[in-house]
N, CA, C, O and the ligand as a Tripos MOL2 file, in Angstrom:
@<TRIPOS>MOLECULE
protein
  321   319    81     0     0
PROTEIN
NO_CHARGES

@<TRIPOS>ATOM
      1 N         123.0180   62.6400  114.9960 N.3       1 MET1
      2 CA        124.0980   63.6230  115.3440 C.3       1 MET1
      3 C         123.9230   63.5380  116.8520 C.2       1 MET1
      4 O         122.8370   63.6990  117.4070 O.2       1 MET1
      5 N         125.2010   63.2430  117.5510 N.am      2 ALA2
      6 CA        125.4270   63.2400  118.9870 C.3       2 ALA2
      7 C         125.2970   64.4180  119.5630 C.2       2 ALA2
      8 O         125.8010   65.3900  119.0000 O.2       2 ALA2
      9 N         124.6930   64.5600  120.6280 N.am      3 THR3
     10 CA        124.7100   66.0470  121.3800 C.3       3 THR3
     11 C         126.0080   66.3340  121.9160 C.2       3 THR3
     12 O         126.4730   65.5730  122.7650 O.2       3 THR3
     13 N         126.6840   67.3860  121.5070 N.am      4 GLN4
     14 CA        128.0380   67.6570  122.0420 C.3       4 GLN4
     15 C         127.9670   68.3360  123.3230 C.2       4 GLN4
     16 O         126.9800   69.0430  123.5290 O.2       4 GLN4
     17 N         128.8710   68.2280  124.2260 N.am      5 PRO5
     18 CA        128.8390   68.8730  125.5080 C.3       5 PRO5
     19 C         129.0910   70.4830  125.3260 C.2       5 PRO5
     20 O         130.0810   70.8870  124.7170 O.2       5 PRO5
     21 N         128.3330   71.1800  125.7740 N.am      6 ILE6
     22 CA        128.2840   72.7660  125.6230 C.3       6 ILE6
     23 C         129.2110   73.2830  126.5440 C.2       6 ILE6
     24 O         129.1610   72.9770  127.7360 O.2       6 ILE6
     25 N         130.2460   74.2220  125.9700 N.am      7 ALA7
     26 CA        131.0290   74.7640  126.8720 C.3       7 ALA7
     27 C         130.3580   76.1710  127.3080 C.2       7 ALA7
     28 O         130.2650   77.1450  126.5600 O.2       7 ALA7
     29 N         129.9670   76.1170  128.4630 N.am      8 LEU8
     30 CA        129.3180   77.3370  129.1400 C.3       8 LEU8
     31 C         130.1460   78.0120  130.0740 C.2       8 LEU8
     32 O         130.9280   77.3330  130.7390 O.2       8 LEU8
     33 N         130.0950   79.3160  130.2360 N.am      9 GLY9
     34 CA        130.7690   80.1980  131.0360 C.3       9 GLY9
     35 C         129.9430   80.7050  132.1120 C.2       9 GLY9
     36 O         128.7970   80.3290  132.3580 O.2       9 GLY9
     37 N         130.7090   81.7230  132.8360 N.am     10 PRO10
     38 CA        129.7390   82.3160  134.0070 C.3      10 PRO10
     39 C         128.6160   83.1180  133.6100 C.2      10 PRO10
     40 O         127.9020   83.5510  134.5140 O.2      10 PRO10
     41 N         128.2920   83.4320  132.2490 N.am     11 ASP11
     42 CA        127.3470   84.2310  131.7720 C.3      11 ASP11
     43 C         126.4600   83.6900  131.0400 C.2      11 ASP11
     44 O         126.8360   82.6650  130.4720 O.2      11 ASP11
     45 N         125.1630   84.0940  130.8080 N.am     12 PRO12
     46 CA        124.2370   83.5920  129.8830 C.3      12 PRO12
     47 C         124.7770   83.5780  128.5250 C.2      12 PRO12
     48 O         125.3770   84.5270  128.0200 O.2      12 PRO12
     49 N         124.5050   82.3120  127.8780 N.am     13 ALA13
     50 CA        125.1570   82.0400  126.6220 C.3      13 ALA13
     51 C         124.0860   82.1000  125.4610 C.2      13 ALA13
     52 O         122.9410   81.7570  125.7530 O.2      13 ALA13
     53 N         124.3390   82.4770  124.2600 N.am     14 SER14
     54 CA        123.4800   82.3740  123.2610 C.3      14 SER14
     55 C         123.6510   81.2000  122.5590 C.2      14 SER14
     56 O         124.8030   81.1610  122.1270 O.2      14 SER14
     57 N         122.9480   80.1290  122.2250 N.am     15 LEU15
     58 CA        123.0520   79.0050  121.6620 C.3      15 LEU15
     59 C         121.7540   78.5420  121.0300 C.2      15 LEU15
     60 O         120.6940   79.1440  121.2050 O.2      15 LEU15
     61 N         121.8780   77.4300  120.2740 N.am     16 THR16
     62 CA        120.8510   76.6210  119.8850 C.3      16 THR16
     63 C         120.3300   75.5130  120.8050 C.2      16 THR16
     64 O         121.0650   74.5310  120.9110 O.2      16 THR16
     65 N         119.2640   75.5150  121.4380 N.am     17 CYS17
     66 CA        118.9320   74.5660  122.4170 C.3      17 CYS17
     67 C         118.8090   73.2260  121.7540 C.2      17 CYS17
     68 O         118.1030   73.1280  120.7500 O.2      17 CYS17
     69 N         119.6020   71.9270  122.3640 N.am     18 PRO18
     70 CA        119.6970   70.6720  121.5390 C.3      18 PRO18
     71 C         118.4420   69.9470  121.9100 C.2      18 PRO18
     72 O         118.1550   68.8640  121.4000 O.2      18 PRO18
     73 N         117.6170   70.6110  122.8950 N.am     19 HIS19
     74 CA        116.3060   69.9320  123.1340 C.3      19 HIS19
     75 C         115.0640   70.2550  122.2510 C.2      19 HIS19
     76 O         114.2840   69.4620  121.7230 O.2      19 HIS19
     77 N         115.0760   71.7670  122.2180 N.am     20 CYS20
     78 CA        113.7070   72.2770  121.4220 C.3      20 CYS20
     79 C         114.2680   73.0600  120.2150 C.2      20 CYS20
     80 O         113.5270   73.7210  119.4870 O.2      20 CYS20
     81 N         115.6550   72.9590  120.0190 N.am     21 HIS21
     82 CA        116.1730   73.7020  118.6740 C.3      21 HIS21
     83 C         115.7740   75.0430  118.4950 C.2      21 HIS21
     84 O         115.6680   75.5440  117.3760 O.2      21 HIS21
     85 N         115.5470   75.6500  119.5540 N.am     22 ALA22
     86 CA        115.1730   77.1930  119.4210 C.3      22 ALA22
     87 C         116.6830   77.8630  119.8080 C.2      22 ALA22
     88 O         117.4720   77.3410  120.5960 O.2      22 ALA22
     89 N         116.8960   79.0490  119.1310 N.am     23 ARG23
     90 CA        117.8530   79.8700  119.3530 C.3      23 ARG23
     91 C         117.6830   80.8070  120.5560 C.2      23 ARG23
     92 O         117.0150   81.8330  120.4250 O.2      23 ARG23
     93 N         118.3350   80.4520  121.8690 N.am     24 VAL24
     94 CA        118.0120   80.9220  123.0060 C.3      24 VAL24
     95 C         119.2200   81.6720  123.6660 C.2      24 VAL24
     96 O         120.3660   81.4510  123.2760 O.2      24 VAL24
     97 N         118.9880   82.4280  124.5190 N.am     25 THR25
     98 CA        119.8600   83.0460  125.5200 C.3      25 THR25
     99 C         119.7220   82.1720  126.8400 C.2      25 THR25
    100 O         118.5850   82.1910  127.3110 O.2      25 THR25
    101 N         120.4890   81.5450  127.4060 N.am     26 THR26
    102 CA        120.4350   80.5430  128.4590 C.3      26 THR26
    103 C         119.9820   81.5700  129.8280 C.2      26 THR26
    104 O         120.5010   82.6630  130.0570 O.2      26 THR26
    105 N         118.9740   80.9730  130.5910 N.am     27 THR27
    106 CA        118.9170   81.4450  131.8850 C.3      27 THR27
    107 C         119.7650   80.7020  132.8920 C.2      27 THR27
    108 O         120.0880   79.5230  132.7530 O.2      27 THR27
    109 N         120.0890   81.4320  133.8690 N.am     28 MET28
    110 CA        121.0770   81.0070  134.8850 C.3      28 MET28
    111 C         120.4700   80.7850  136.3080 C.2      28 MET28
    112 O         119.6190   81.5670  136.7320 O.2      28 MET28
    113 N         120.9180   79.6850  137.0700 N.am     29 LYS29
    114 CA        120.4920   79.6770  138.4110 C.3      29 LYS29
    115 C         121.8470   79.1230  139.1450 C.2      29 LYS29
    116 O         122.6420   78.3590  138.5980 O.2      29 LYS29
    117 N         121.9760   79.6290  140.4600 N.am     30 ALA30
    118 CA        123.0910   79.1450  141.1160 C.3      30 ALA30
    119 C         122.8400   77.9980  142.0260 C.2      30 ALA30
    120 O         121.8920   78.0580  142.8100 O.2      30 ALA30
    121 N         123.4790   77.1430  141.9900 N.am     31 ALA31
    122 CA        123.3010   75.8500  142.8490 C.3      31 ALA31
    123 C         124.4080   75.5580  143.7120 C.2      31 ALA31
    124 O         125.5520   75.7200  143.2870 O.2      31 ALA31
    125 N         124.1620   75.0750  145.0750 N.am     32 ALA32
    126 CA        125.2930   74.7320  145.9210 C.3      32 ALA32
    127 C         125.9680   73.5610  145.4660 C.2      32 ALA32
    128 O         125.3190   72.6060  145.0410 O.2      32 ALA32
    129 N         127.4010   73.5460  145.5240 N.am     33 ASN33
    130 CA        128.1170   72.6330  145.1280 C.3      33 ASN33
    131 C         129.1910   71.9940  146.4020 C.2      33 ASN33
    132 O         129.2460   72.4950  147.5250 O.2      33 ASN33
    133 N         129.8980   70.9580  146.0190 N.am     34 THR34
    134 CA        130.6370   70.7470  147.1820 C.3      34 THR34
    135 C         131.6080   71.8690  147.9560 C.2      34 THR34
    136 O         131.7550   71.8780  149.1780 O.2      34 THR34
    137 N         132.1240   72.6320  147.2150 N.am     35 LYS35
    138 CA        132.6400   73.6410  147.5660 C.3      35 LYS35
    139 C         131.9050   74.5820  148.5860 C.2      35 LYS35
    140 O         132.4250   74.8450  149.6700 O.2      35 LYS35
    141 N         130.6570   75.0930  148.2020 N.am     36 THR36
    142 CA        129.7340   75.5030  149.0410 C.3      36 THR36
    143 C         129.7340   74.9220  150.2940 C.2      36 THR36
    144 O         130.0630   75.5850  151.2770 O.2      36 THR36
    145 N         129.3730   73.6480  150.3840 N.am     37 HIS37
    146 CA        129.2930   72.9400  151.6550 C.3      37 HIS37
    147 C         130.5820   72.8570  152.4550 C.2      37 HIS37
    148 O         130.5540   72.8420  153.6860 O.2      37 HIS37
    149 N         131.7560   72.8000  151.7340 N.am     38 ILE38
    150 CA        132.9080   72.9320  152.4230 C.3      38 ILE38
    151 C         133.2950   74.3360  153.2180 C.2      38 ILE38
    152 O         133.7610   74.4510  154.3520 O.2      38 ILE38
    153 N         132.9890   75.2500  152.3660 N.am     39 ILE39
    154 CA        133.1180   76.6500  152.9420 C.3      39 ILE39
    155 C         132.0330   76.7820  154.0930 C.2      39 ILE39
    156 O         132.3570   77.4830  155.0520 O.2      39 ILE39
    157 N         130.8820   76.2310  154.1030 N.am     40 ALA40
    158 CA        129.8360   76.5640  155.0230 C.3      40 ALA40
    159 C         130.2740   75.7060  156.2820 C.2      40 ALA40
    160 O         129.9470   76.1000  157.4010 O.2      40 ALA40
    161 N         131.0840   74.4180  156.1070 N.am     41 LEU41
    162 CA        131.4930   73.6920  157.1850 C.3      41 LEU41
    163 C         132.4830   74.3940  157.9320 C.2      41 LEU41
    164 O         132.3690   74.3870  159.1580 O.2      41 LEU41
    165 N         133.5480   75.0690  157.3410 N.am     42 ILE42
    166 CA        134.6930   75.8530  157.6670 C.3      42 ILE42
    167 C         134.1920   77.0090  158.5670 C.2      42 ILE42
    168 O         134.6610   77.2020  159.6880 O.2      42 ILE42
    169 N         133.1710   77.8010  157.9920 N.am     43 LEU43
    170 CA        132.6180   78.8610  158.5290 C.3      43 LEU43
    171 C         131.8140   78.4470  159.8360 C.2      43 LEU43
    172 O         131.6540   79.2770  160.7300 O.2      43 LEU43
    173 N         131.3760   77.3240  159.9260 N.am     44 CYS44
    174 CA        130.5810   76.7640  161.1300 C.3      44 CYS44
    175 C         131.4820   76.4510  162.1840 C.2      44 CYS44
    176 O         131.2010   76.7680  163.3400 O.2      44 CYS44
    177 N         132.7090   75.7620  161.8530 N.am     45 VAL45
    178 CA        133.4770   75.5020  162.8460 C.3      45 VAL45
    179 C         134.2310   76.6400  163.2970 C.2      45 VAL45
    180 O         134.1890   76.7740  164.5200 O.2      45 VAL45
    181 N         134.9860   77.6000  162.6090 N.am     46 CYS46
    182 CA        135.8270   78.6850  162.9740 C.3      46 CYS46
    183 C         134.8730   79.8510  163.4350 C.2      46 CYS46
    184 O         135.3060   80.6000  164.3100 O.2      46 CYS46
    185 N         133.6220   80.0700  162.9280 N.am     47 LEU47
    186 CA        133.1250   81.3100  163.2750 C.3      47 LEU47
    187 C         131.7180   81.1440  163.9620 C.2      47 LEU47
    188 O         131.7290   80.8560  165.1590 O.2      47 LEU47
    189 N         130.7620   81.2640  163.4580 N.am     48 CYS48
    190 CA        129.5580   81.2440  164.2100 C.3      48 CYS48
    191 C         128.4800   80.5170  163.1790 C.2      48 CYS48
    192 O         128.6700   80.4410  161.9650 O.2      48 CYS48
    193 N         127.4710   80.0660  163.7800 N.am     49 ILE49
    194 CA        126.3850   79.4560  163.0290 C.3      49 ILE49
    195 C         125.7770   80.0620  161.9260 C.2      49 ILE49
    196 O         125.5820   79.5140  160.8420 O.2      49 ILE49
    197 N         125.4250   81.4280  162.2890 N.am     50 PRO50
    198 CA        124.7450   82.2690  161.2090 C.3      50 PRO50
    199 C         125.5690   82.3690  159.9450 C.2      50 PRO50
    200 O         125.0320   82.4370  158.8390 O.2      50 PRO50
    201 N         127.0480   82.3780  160.1400 N.am     51 CYS51
    202 CA        127.6410   82.6870  159.0510 C.3      51 CYS51
    203 C         127.7080   81.6540  157.9840 C.2      51 CYS51
    204 O         128.2880   81.8810  156.9220 O.2      51 CYS51
    205 N         127.0160   80.3110  158.2980 N.am     52 VAL52
    206 CA        127.3200   79.2110  157.2710 C.3      52 VAL52
    207 C         126.2550   79.5700  156.0580 C.2      52 VAL52
    208 O         126.2700   78.8930  155.0310 O.2      52 VAL52
    209 N         125.3970   80.5860  156.2120 N.am     53 CYS53
    210 CA        124.5510   80.8650  155.0840 C.3      53 CYS53
    211 C         125.2130   81.6690  154.0020 C.2      53 CYS53
    212 O         124.7000   81.7300  152.8850 O.2      53 CYS53
    213 N         126.3950   82.3210  154.3080 N.am     54 ILE54
    214 CA        127.1850   83.0640  153.4440 C.3      54 ILE54
    215 C         127.4860   82.5190  152.0410 C.2      54 ILE54
    216 O         127.1350   83.1050  151.0170 O.2      54 ILE54
    217 N         128.2290   81.2420  152.0610 N.am     55 PRO55
    218 CA        128.4550   80.6370  150.8390 C.3      55 PRO55
    219 C         127.2660   80.1700  150.2150 C.2      55 PRO55
    220 O         127.4260   79.7980  149.0530 O.2      55 PRO55
    221 N         126.0520   80.0870  150.7050 N.am     56 TYR56
    222 CA        125.0300   79.6870  149.8550 C.3      56 TYR56
    223 C         124.3030   81.0000  149.2280 C.2      56 TYR56
    224 O         123.4220   80.8620  148.3790 O.2      56 TYR56
    225 N         124.7250   82.3110  149.7000 N.am     57 CYS57
    226 CA        124.2380   83.4550  149.1270 C.3      57 CYS57
    227 C         125.3110   84.1660  148.0860 C.2      57 CYS57
    228 O         124.9980   85.1450  147.4080 O.2      57 CYS57
    229 N         126.4770   83.6130  148.0520 N.am     58 CYS58
    230 CA        127.5850   83.9850  147.3040 C.3      58 CYS58
    231 C         127.7820   83.3150  145.8280 C.2      58 CYS58
    232 O         128.2480   82.1750  145.8070 O.2      58 CYS58
    233 N         127.4910   83.8800  144.7270 N.am     59 ASP59
    234 CA        127.5470   83.0020  143.6030 C.3      59 ASP59
    235 C         128.8550   82.6140  143.2070 C.2      59 ASP59
    236 O         128.9870   81.7070  142.3850 O.2      59 ASP59
    237 N         129.9590   83.2670  143.7560 N.am     60 SER60
    238 CA        131.1760   82.5850  143.2730 C.3      60 SER60
    239 C         131.5560   81.1980  144.0490 C.2      60 SER60
    240 O         132.4810   80.4520  143.7270 O.2      60 SER60
    241 N         130.6260   81.0010  145.1700 N.am     61 CYS61
    242 CA        130.8770   79.9020  145.8450 C.3      61 CYS61
    243 C         129.8400   78.7940  145.2020 C.2      61 CYS61
    244 O         129.7220   77.7540  145.8500 O.2      61 CYS61
    245 N         129.2500   78.8930  144.2580 N.am     62 GLN62
    246 CA        128.1810   77.9260  143.7740 C.3      62 GLN62
    247 C         128.4520   77.7470  142.2250 C.2      62 GLN62
    248 O         129.0630   78.5260  141.4920 O.2      62 GLN62
    249 N         127.8620   76.5510  141.8970 N.am     63 THR63
    250 CA        127.9050   76.0650  140.4530 C.3      63 THR63
    251 C         126.6920   77.0600  139.6660 C.2      63 THR63
    252 O         125.5690   77.2610  140.1290 O.2      63 THR63
    253 N         127.1370   77.5260  138.5780 N.am     64 LEU64
    254 CA        126.1160   78.2710  137.6750 C.3      64 LEU64
    255 C         125.5180   77.1800  136.8960 C.2      64 LEU64
    256 O         126.2470   76.3940  136.2910 O.2      64 LEU64
    257 N         124.0960   77.0680  136.8660 N.am     65 GLN65
    258 CA        123.5050   76.2370  135.8710 C.3      65 GLN65
    259 C         122.6900   76.8270  134.7030 C.2      65 GLN65
    260 O         121.7460   77.6010  134.8630 O.2      65 GLN65
    261 N         123.1160   76.4130  133.5830 N.am     66 HIS66
    262 CA        122.2000   76.9910  132.4420 C.3      66 HIS66
    263 C         121.2270   76.1290  132.0660 C.2      66 HIS66
    264 O         121.3840   74.9100  132.0060 O.2      66 HIS66
    265 N         119.8410   76.9370  131.7120 N.am     67 TYR67
    266 CA        118.8490   76.3600  131.5000 C.3      67 TYR67
    267 C         118.2230   76.9040  130.1730 C.2      67 TYR67
    268 O         118.6570   78.0350  129.9570 O.2      67 TYR67
    269 N         117.4840   76.5450  129.3620 N.am     68 CYS68
    270 CA        116.7990   76.8700  128.2830 C.3      68 CYS68
    271 C         115.5180   77.4310  128.7720 C.2      68 CYS68
    272 O         114.7150   76.7340  129.3920 O.2      68 CYS68
    273 N         115.3150   78.6810  128.5030 N.am     69 PRO69
    274 CA        114.0340   79.5370  128.6870 C.3      69 PRO69
    275 C         112.7550   79.0980  128.0520 C.2      69 PRO69
    276 O         111.6270   79.2330  128.5250 O.2      69 PRO69
    277 N         113.1410   78.4650  126.7310 N.am     70 ASN70
    278 CA        112.0770   78.0450  125.9170 C.3      70 ASN70
    279 C         111.3190   76.6450  126.5710 C.2      70 ASN70
    280 O         110.1090   76.6200  126.7950 O.2      70 ASN70
    281 N         112.0510   75.7210  126.7830 N.am     71 CYS71
    282 CA        111.7410   74.3360  127.0710 C.3      71 CYS71
    283 C         112.2150   73.9660  128.6070 C.2      71 CYS71
    284 O         111.8480   72.9370  129.1730 O.2      71 CYS71
    285 N         113.0110   74.8690  129.1500 N.am     72 GLN72
    286 CA        113.2880   74.5940  130.6350 C.3      72 GLN72
    287 C         114.4880   73.3650  130.9090 C.2      72 GLN72
    288 O         114.8220   72.8980  131.9980 O.2      72 GLN72
    289 N         115.0120   73.0130  129.5440 N.am     73 ALA73
    290 CA        115.9310   71.9660  129.7140 C.3      73 ALA73
    291 C         117.2200   72.3260  130.3110 C.2      73 ALA73
    292 O         117.8060   73.3440  129.9410 O.2      73 ALA73
    293 N         117.7020   71.5400  131.2270 N.am     74 TYR74
    294 CA        118.9300   71.7130  131.8010 C.3      74 TYR74
    295 C         120.1580   71.5550  130.5590 C.2      74 TYR74
    296 O         120.2230   70.5200  129.8960 O.2      74 TYR74
    297 N         121.0460   72.6330  130.3530 N.am     75 LEU75
    298 CA        121.9680   72.4290  129.3420 C.3      75 LEU75
    299 C         123.3060   72.3680  129.8330 C.2      75 LEU75
    300 O         124.1740   71.7600  129.2070 O.2      75 LEU75
    301 N         123.5370   72.9610  130.9210 N.am     76 GLY76
    302 CA        125.0220   72.4900  131.4300 C.3      76 GLY76
    303 C         125.2040   73.6960  132.4820 C.2      76 GLY76
    304 O         124.4640   74.6460  132.7400 O.2      76 GLY76
    305 N         126.5640   73.2780  133.0400 N.am     77 SER77
    306 CA        127.0120   74.2080  134.2060 C.3      77 SER77
    307 C         128.3870   74.7310  134.1720 C.2      77 SER77
    308 O         129.2940   74.2700  133.4790 O.2      77 SER77
    309 N         128.4740   75.8300  135.0590 N.am     78 TYR78
    310 CA        129.8590   76.3570  134.9720 C.3      78 TYR78
    311 C         130.2620   76.4420  136.3930 C.2      78 TYR78
    312 O         129.7030   77.2250  137.1610 O.2      78 TYR78
    313 N         131.2190   75.6540  136.7600 N.am     79 ALA79
    314 CA        131.6510   75.8640  138.0420 C.3      79 ALA79
    315 C         132.9750   76.8310  138.2930 C.2      79 ALA79
    316 O         134.0140   76.7200  137.6430 O.2      79 ALA79
    317 N         132.7900   77.6480  139.1850 N.am     80 ASN80
    318 CA        133.8030   78.5390  139.4440 C.3      80 ASN80
    319 C         134.9680   77.9630  139.9250 C.2      80 ASN80
    320 O         135.9410   78.6690  140.1910 O.2      80 ASN80
    321 ZN        114.9560   74.3950  124.8080 Zn       81 ZN81
@<TRIPOS>BOND
     1     1     2 1
     2     2     3 1
     3     3     4 2
     4     3     5 am
     5     5     6 1
     6     6     7 1
     7     7     8 2
     8     7     9 am
     9     9    10 1
    10    10    11 1
    11    11    12 2
    12    11    13 am
    13    13    14 1
    14    14    15 1
    15    15    16 2
    16    15    17 am
    17    17    18 1
    18    18    19 1
    19    19    20 2
    20    19    21 am
    21    21    22 1
    22    22    23 1
    23    23    24 2
    24    23    25 am
    25    25    26 1
    26    26    27 1
    27    27    28 2
    28    27    29 am
    29    29    30 1
    30    30    31 1
    31    31    32 2
    32    31    33 am
    33    33    34 1
    34    34    35 1
    35    35    36 2
    36    35    37 am
    37    37    38 1
    38    38    39 1
    39    39    40 2
    40    39    41 am
    41    41    42 1
    42    42    43 1
    43    43    44 2
    44    43    45 am
    45    45    46 1
    46    46    47 1
    47    47    48 2
    48    47    49 am
    49    49    50 1
    50    50    51 1
    51    51    52 2
    52    51    53 am
    53    53    54 1
    54    54    55 1
    55    55    56 2
    56    55    57 am
    57    57    58 1
    58    58    59 1
    59    59    60 2
    60    59    61 am
    61    61    62 1
    62    62    63 1
    63    63    64 2
    64    63    65 am
    65    65    66 1
    66    66    67 1
    67    67    68 2
    68    67    69 am
    69    69    70 1
    70    70    71 1
    71    71    72 2
    72    71    73 am
    73    73    74 1
    74    74    75 1
    75    75    76 2
    76    75    77 am
    77    77    78 1
    78    78    79 1
    79    79    80 2
    80    79    81 am
    81    81    82 1
    82    82    83 1
    83    83    84 2
    84    83    85 am
    85    85    86 1
    86    86    87 1
    87    87    88 2
    88    87    89 am
    89    89    90 1
    90    90    91 1
    91    91    92 2
    92    91    93 am
    93    93    94 1
    94    94    95 1
    95    95    96 2
    96    95    97 am
    97    97    98 1
    98    98    99 1
    99    99   100 2
   100    99   101 am
   101   101   102 1
   102   102   103 1
   103   103   104 2
   104   103   105 am
   105   105   106 1
   106   106   107 1
   107   107   108 2
   108   107   109 am
   109   109   110 1
   110   110   111 1
   111   111   112 2
   112   111   113 am
   113   113   114 1
   114   114   115 1
   115   115   116 2
   116   115   117 am
   117   117   118 1
   118   118   119 1
   119   119   120 2
   120   119   121 am
   121   121   122 1
   122   122   123 1
   123   123   124 2
   124   123   125 am
   125   125   126 1
   126   126   127 1
   127   127   128 2
   128   127   129 am
   129   129   130 1
   130   130   131 1
   131   131   132 2
   132   131   133 am
   133   133   134 1
   134   134   135 1
   135   135   136 2
   136   135   137 am
   137   137   138 1
   138   138   139 1
   139   139   140 2
   140   139   141 am
   141   141   142 1
   142   142   143 1
   143   143   144 2
   144   143   145 am
   145   145   146 1
   146   146   147 1
   147   147   148 2
   148   147   149 am
   149   149   150 1
   150   150   151 1
   151   151   152 2
   152   151   153 am
   153   153   154 1
   154   154   155 1
   155   155   156 2
   156   155   157 am
   157   157   158 1
   158   158   159 1
   159   159   160 2
   160   159   161 am
   161   161   162 1
   162   162   163 1
   163   163   164 2
   164   163   165 am
   165   165   166 1
   166   166   167 1
   167   167   168 2
   168   167   169 am
   169   169   170 1
   170   170   171 1
   171   171   172 2
   172   171   173 am
   173   173   174 1
   174   174   175 1
   175   175   176 2
   176   175   177 am
   177   177   178 1
   178   178   179 1
   179   179   180 2
   180   179   181 am
   181   181   182 1
   182   182   183 1
   183   183   184 2
   184   183   185 am
   185   185   186 1
   186   186   187 1
   187   187   188 2
   188   187   189 am
   189   189   190 1
   190   190   191 1
   191   191   192 2
   192   191   193 am
   193   193   194 1
   194   194   195 1
   195   195   196 2
   196   195   197 am
   197   197   198 1
   198   198   199 1
   199   199   200 2
   200   199   201 am
   201   201   202 1
   202   202   203 1
   203   203   204 2
   204   203   205 am
   205   205   206 1
   206   206   207 1
   207   207   208 2
   208   207   209 am
   209   209   210 1
   210   210   211 1
   211   211   212 2
   212   211   213 am
   213   213   214 1
   214   214   215 1
   215   215   216 2
   216   215   217 am
   217   217   218 1
   218   218   219 1
   219   219   220 2
   220   219   221 am
   221   221   222 1
   222   222   223 1
   223   223   224 2
   224   223   225 am
   225   225   226 1
   226   226   227 1
   227   227   228 2
   228   227   229 am
   229   229   230 1
   230   230   231 1
   231   231   232 2
   232   231   233 am
   233   233   234 1
   234   234   235 1
   235   235   236 2
   236   235   237 am
   237   237   238 1
   238   238   239 1
   239   239   240 2
   240   239   241 am
   241   241   242 1
   242   242   243 1
   243   243   244 2
   244   243   245 am
   245   245   246 1
   246   246   247 1
   247   247   248 2
   248   247   249 am
   249   249   250 1
   250   250   251 1
   251   251   252 2
   252   251   253 am
   253   253   254 1
   254   254   255 1
   255   255   256 2
   256   255   257 am
   257   257   258 1
   258   258   259 1
   259   259   260 2
   260   259   261 am
   261   261   262 1
   262   262   263 1
   263   263   264 2
   264   263   265 am
   265   265   266 1
   266   266   267 1
   267   267   268 2
   268   267   269 am
   269   269   270 1
   270   270   271 1
   271   271   272 2
   272   271   273 am
   273   273   274 1
   274   274   275 1
   275   275   276 2
   276   275   277 am
   277   277   278 1
   278   278   279 1
   279   279   280 2
   280   279   281 am
   281   281   282 1
   282   282   283 1
   283   283   284 2
   284   283   285 am
   285   285   286 1
   286   286   287 1
   287   287   288 2
   288   287   289 am
   289   289   290 1
   290   290   291 1
   291   291   292 2
   292   291   293 am
   293   293   294 1
   294   294   295 1
   295   295   296 2
   296   295   297 am
   297   297   298 1
   298   298   299 1
   299   299   300 2
   300   299   301 am
   301   301   302 1
   302   302   303 1
   303   303   304 2
   304   303   305 am
   305   305   306 1
   306   306   307 1
   307   307   308 2
   308   307   309 am
   309   309   310 1
   310   310   311 1
   311   311   312 2
   312   311   313 am
   313   313   314 1
   314   314   315 1
   315   315   316 2
   316   315   317 am
   317   317   318 1
   318   318   319 1
   319   319   320 2
@<TRIPOS>SUBSTRUCTURE
     1 MET1         2 RESIDUE 1 A MET
     2 ALA2         6 RESIDUE 1 A ALA
     3 THR3        10 RESIDUE 1 A THR
     4 GLN4        14 RESIDUE 1 A GLN
     5 PRO5        18 RESIDUE 1 A PRO
     6 ILE6        22 RESIDUE 1 A ILE
     7 ALA7        26 RESIDUE 1 A ALA
     8 LEU8        30 RESIDUE 1 A LEU
     9 GLY9        34 RESIDUE 1 A GLY
    10 PRO10       38 RESIDUE 1 A PRO
    11 ASP11       42 RESIDUE 1 A ASP
    12 PRO12       46 RESIDUE 1 A PRO
    13 ALA13       50 RESIDUE 1 A ALA
    14 SER14       54 RESIDUE 1 A SER
    15 LEU15       58 RESIDUE 1 A LEU
    16 THR16       62 RESIDUE 1 A THR
    17 CYS17       66 RESIDUE 1 A CYS
    18 PRO18       70 RESIDUE 1 A PRO
    19 HIS19       74 RESIDUE 1 A HIS
    20 CYS20       78 RESIDUE 1 A CYS
    21 HIS21       82 RESIDUE 1 A HIS
    22 ALA22       86 RESIDUE 1 A ALA
    23 ARG23       90 RESIDUE 1 A ARG
    24 VAL24       94 RESIDUE 1 A VAL
    25 THR25       98 RESIDUE 1 A THR
    26 THR26      102 RESIDUE 1 A THR
    27 THR27      106 RESIDUE 1 A THR
    28 MET28      110 RESIDUE 1 A MET
    29 LYS29      114 RESIDUE 1 A LYS
    30 ALA30      118 RESIDUE 1 A ALA
    31 ALA31      122 RESIDUE 1 A ALA
    32 ALA32      126 RESIDUE 1 A ALA
    33 ASN33      130 RESIDUE 1 A ASN
    34 THR34      134 RESIDUE 1 A THR
    35 LYS35      138 RESIDUE 1 A LYS
    36 THR36      142 RESIDUE 1 A THR
    37 HIS37      146 RESIDUE 1 A HIS
    38 ILE38      150 RESIDUE 1 A ILE
    39 ILE39      154 RESIDUE 1 A ILE
    40 ALA40      158 RESIDUE 1 A ALA
    41 LEU41      162 RESIDUE 1 A LEU
    42 ILE42      166 RESIDUE 1 A ILE
    43 LEU43      170 RESIDUE 1 A LEU
    44 CYS44      174 RESIDUE 1 A CYS
    45 VAL45      178 RESIDUE 1 A VAL
    46 CYS46      182 RESIDUE 1 A CYS
    47 LEU47      186 RESIDUE 1 A LEU
    48 CYS48      190 RESIDUE 1 A CYS
    49 ILE49      194 RESIDUE 1 A ILE
    50 PRO50      198 RESIDUE 1 A PRO
    51 CYS51      202 RESIDUE 1 A CYS
    52 VAL52      206 RESIDUE 1 A VAL
    53 CYS53      210 RESIDUE 1 A CYS
    54 ILE54      214 RESIDUE 1 A ILE
    55 PRO55      218 RESIDUE 1 A PRO
    56 TYR56      222 RESIDUE 1 A TYR
    57 CYS57      226 RESIDUE 1 A CYS
    58 CYS58      230 RESIDUE 1 A CYS
    59 ASP59      234 RESIDUE 1 A ASP
    60 SER60      238 RESIDUE 1 A SER
    61 CYS61      242 RESIDUE 1 A CYS
    62 GLN62      246 RESIDUE 1 A GLN
    63 THR63      250 RESIDUE 1 A THR
    64 LEU64      254 RESIDUE 1 A LEU
    65 GLN65      258 RESIDUE 1 A GLN
    66 HIS66      262 RESIDUE 1 A HIS
    67 TYR67      266 RESIDUE 1 A TYR
    68 CYS68      270 RESIDUE 1 A CYS
    69 PRO69      274 RESIDUE 1 A PRO
    70 ASN70      278 RESIDUE 1 A ASN
    71 CYS71      282 RESIDUE 1 A CYS
    72 GLN72      286 RESIDUE 1 A GLN
    73 ALA73      290 RESIDUE 1 A ALA
    74 TYR74      294 RESIDUE 1 A TYR
    75 LEU75      298 RESIDUE 1 A LEU
    76 GLY76      302 RESIDUE 1 A GLY
    77 SER77      306 RESIDUE 1 A SER
    78 TYR78      310 RESIDUE 1 A TYR
    79 ALA79      314 RESIDUE 1 A ALA
    80 ASN80      318 RESIDUE 1 A ASN
    81 ZN81       321 GROUP 0 **** ****
């Protein structure tokens, strides 16, 4: 059986982990993506250097990554 891509949203999802086959609720981590870097660059050019940290602290500017809390496997991501 092929592993199907998992449709994941901005909230923790309840699913069966394809790696350890446990029924889990995903844990989420925010990761910087291209949009984060672009916003940081714009802030750097237009405003001031300390502002570039803003997009890295703002979840809406980052990709949310879902992980299995049981086996720590990466399950998928949700890009805003
Ligand atoms: Zn797992």
